[in-house]
C-alpha positions as CSV (number, residue, x, y, z in Angstrom):
1,M,-18.5,-1.0,5.6
2,T,-18.4,-3.9,3.3
3,D,-20.2,-7.4,4.6
4,D,-18.0,-10.3,4.0
5,S,-19.4,-11.1,0.3
6,T,-18.7,-8.3,-1.3
7,R,-16.1,-7.8,-3.4
8,A,-13.7,-5.2,-3.4
9,T,-10.3,-3.9,-4.1
10,W,-8.7,-3.9,-0.8
11,G,-5.3,-2.2,0.5
12,L,-3.2,-3.7,3.3
13,M,-2.1,-0.9,4.7
14,L,1.1,-0.3,6.9
15,A,1.6,2.9,9.5
16,C,4.5,2.9,11.5
17,L,6.9,6.3,11.6
18,G,9.2,7.5,9.0
19,G,11.7,9.8,9.2
20,G,13.1,12.8,6.2
21,L,14.4,16.3,6.3
22,G,11.1,17.0,8.0
23,G,11.6,14.9,10.8
24,V,10.2,11.8,12.3
25,R,6.3,11.4,11.7
26,M,3.7,8.9,11.1
27,V,3.9,7.5,7.7
28,T,1.1,5.1,6.5
29,R,0.9,3.3,2.7
30,P,-0.2,0.7,1.2
31,V,2.2,-2.9,1.1
32,G,-0.1,-4.5,-1.5
33,H,-3.8,-4.7,-2.7
34,V,-5.6,-7.1,-3.2
35,T,-9.3,-7.9,-4.9
36,G,-11.5,-10.4,-3.0
37,T,-13.8,-10.1,-0.4
38,R,-13.4,-8.7,3.1
39,R,-12.5,-12.3,4.8
40,E,-9.9,-13.0,1.5
41,A,-8.1,-9.7,2.0
42,R,-8.0,-10.1,5.8
43,E,-6.5,-13.8,5.3
44,A,-4.3,-11.8,3.4
45,L,-3.4,-9.3,5.4
46,H,-2.6,-11.9,8.2
47,R,0.1,-14.1,5.8
48,H,1.7,-10.7,5.0
49,V,2.0,-9.7,8.6
50,L,3.4,-13.4,9.9
51,T,6.1,-13.0,7.0
52,F,6.3,-9.3,7.6
53,E,10.8,-8.8,8.7
54,P,10.5,-5.3,10.0
55,R,13.9,-2.7,8.4
56,H,13.9,-2.1,12.0
57,P,15.5,-2.8,14.3
58,A,18.6,-3.8,13.0
59,N,19.3,-6.6,15.8
60,L,15.5,-7.8,16.4
61,L,15.6,-9.8,20.0
62,R,11.5,-10.5,20.0
63,R,9.0,-9.9,18.0
64,T,5.4,-10.2,18.5
65,V,2.2,-9.6,16.7
66,Y,-1.2,-8.7,18.7
67,E,-4.7,-8.7,16.7
68,H,-6.4,-5.4,16.8
69,G,-9.9,-5.0,15.2
70,D,-9.7,-5.4,11.5
71,G,-5.5,-5.4,11.6
72,Y,-2.5,-6.0,13.3
73,L,-0.2,-4.2,15.6
74,V,3.8,-5.8,15.5
75,L,6.2,-4.5,18.1
76,A,9.6,-5.2,17.1
77,E,11.8,-5.2,19.8
78,G,15.5,-3.9,19.3
79,V,18.7,-4.1,22.1
80,T,17.8,-0.3,22.6
81,Q,14.7,0.4,21.1
82,T,11.0,-0.8,20.4
83,Y,9.4,-0.2,17.3
84,E,5.6,-0.3,16.5
85,Y,4.1,-1.4,13.2
86,E,0.3,-1.2,12.8
87,F,-1.4,-3.1,9.6
88,R,-4.8,-2.7,8.7
89,L,-7.5,-2.9,5.8
90,A,-8.6,-0.1,4.3
91,R,-10.9,-0.8,0.9
92,V,-10.5,1.4,-2.1
93,V,-13.7,3.8,-2.5
94,H,-11.9,6.3,-5.0
95,D,-8.5,6.6,-7.0
96,T,-8.1,9.3,-9.2
97,R,-5.4,6.8,-11.0
98,P,-6.7,3.5,-11.0
99,D,-4.5,2.7,-14.4
100,V,-1.5,3.5,-12.2
101,P,-1.1,1.2,-9.0
102,V,0.7,2.5,-6.2
103,V,2.0,-1.2,-5.1
104,P,1.7,-4.1,-7.5
105,P,-1.4,-6.1,-6.9
106,Q,-0.6,-9.3,-4.4
107,P,-1.8,-12.7,-5.0
108,L,-4.6,-14.5,-2.9
109,A,-2.1,-17.6,-2.5
110,P,0.0,-18.2,0.6
111,P,3.6,-17.1,0.0
112,P,6.2,-19.8,-0.3
113,P,7.5,-21.4,1.7
114,T,10.6,-20.4,3.9
115,A,13.8,-22.9,4.0
116,P,13.8,-24.9,7.3
117,P,16.2,-23.4,9.9
118,R,19.6,-25.1,9.6
């Protein structure tokens, strides 16, 4: 684990249920990368979680964000089912293809403002 002043590349990771021909299983993937201190990466993750719009459920009734360790848990409640999304930080310690980004690097700047509700 790194201290808050050490700069590194961080993966903003999302774990959720995913499916395909092989059935439903837990899938973890990066939703972005940032380079900076742990604190800067955590702030980027926090911004991402607050603006995250889950794909499921289609008819979202309630979205609750929980802070959990070095990450967040998002519960998205729909009419018939609740979906769970877990976000966490992961420091990149080795990559066999560092020249090929998995996800384009994300800026540390806050996301653009959204339009006010009508």
